[in-house]
C-alpha positions in Angstrom: 107.0 224.0 65.9 105.5 222.5 62.8 106.5 223.1 59.2 104.3 223.2 56.1 105.3 220.5 53.7 106.7 221.6 50.3 107.2 218.9 47.6 107.5 218.3 43.9 104.4 218.1 41.8 103.1 214.7 40.7 104.3 212.5 39.0 107.6 213.1 40.8 109.2 209.8 41.9 110.2 211.3 45.2 106.7 212.5 46.0 105.2 209.1 45.0 107.7 207.3 47.3 106.8 209.6 50.2 103.1 209.1 49.6 103.5 205.3 49.4 105.7 205.2 52.6 103.1 207.2 54.5 100.2 205.2 53.2 101.8 202.0 54.5 101.5 203.5 58.0 98.0 204.8 57.5 98.9 208.4 56.9 98.9 210.8 54.0 101.0 213.6 52.7 99.6 217.0 53.7 101.1 219.3 51.0 101.1 223.1 51.5 103.2 224.1 48.4 104.3 222.3 45.2 106.8 223.0 42.5 108.1 221.3 39.3 111.7 222.0 40.2 113.9 220.9 43.1 115.8 224.2 43.1 112.5 226.0 43.7 111.6 223.6 46.5 115.0 224.4 48.0 114.5 228.1 47.7 111.1 227.9 49.3 112.5 225.9 52.3 115.5 228.3 52.6 113.1 231.2 52.6 111.2 229.7 55.6 108.1 228.7 53.8 108.2 225.1 55.1 110.2 221.9 55.0 110.6 219.1 52.4 112.2 215.8 51.5 114.6 215.6 48.6 116.9 213.0 47.1 120.2 212.8 49.1 122.2 213.7 46.0 120.7 217.2 46.3 122.4 217.9 49.6 125.1 220.2 48.2 122.6 222.0 46.0 120.2 222.6 48.9 123.1 223.8 51.1 124.1 226.3 48.5 120.5 227.7 48.6 120.6 227.9 52.4 118.6 224.8 53.3 119.9 222.0 55.6 119.5 218.4 54.6 118.9 215.8 57.3 118.9 212.0 56.4 115.6 210.2 56.7 116.5 207.0 58.5 113.5 205.6 60.4 112.3 204.2 58.2 114.6 204.9 55.3 113.0 205.8 52.0 115.0 204.1 49.3 114.8 203.4 45.6 116.5 200.7 43.7 118.1 201.9 40.5 120.2 200.2 37.8 122.7 201.0 35.2 122.1 200.1 31.6 124.3 200.1 28.5 124.2 198.6 25.0 125.5 195.1 25.7 126.7 194.7 22.1 128.9 197.8 22.2 132.1 198.3 24.2 131.9 200.8 27.0 134.1 204.0 26.8 136.7 204.3 29.5 134.6 207.0 31.2 131.5 204.8 31.1 133.4 201.8 32.4 134.9 203.9 35.3 131.3 205.1 36.2 130.1 201.5 36.2 133.0 200.4 38.3 132.3 203.2 40.8 128.7 202.3 41.0 129.5 198.6 41.6 131.7 199.8 44.5 128.6 200.9 46.3 127.0 197.4 46.1 126.9 195.3 49.2 129.3 192.3 49.0 
């Protein structure tokens, strides 16, 4: 069984990452349906219109729509992100807690 591919419209970072990963292996993304919103992509998948790739942090949202998320691991598609703040201003307790939590995910 094959599924039509549903994705976010350009210039979505997720879509660009998928296109770049496929291009490195000499393939291209064959898109059947597009949307501006992840929730719409999830609803289309849950309705049986195809499959998609979404950020892992959307797993709970996709499940609430009736879609099942499976990790992509071979090869993984990852994106480096950073946290920024105004260095000349003190962080609030909530902001410091968030930064400490994020630092907890860094490899040691």
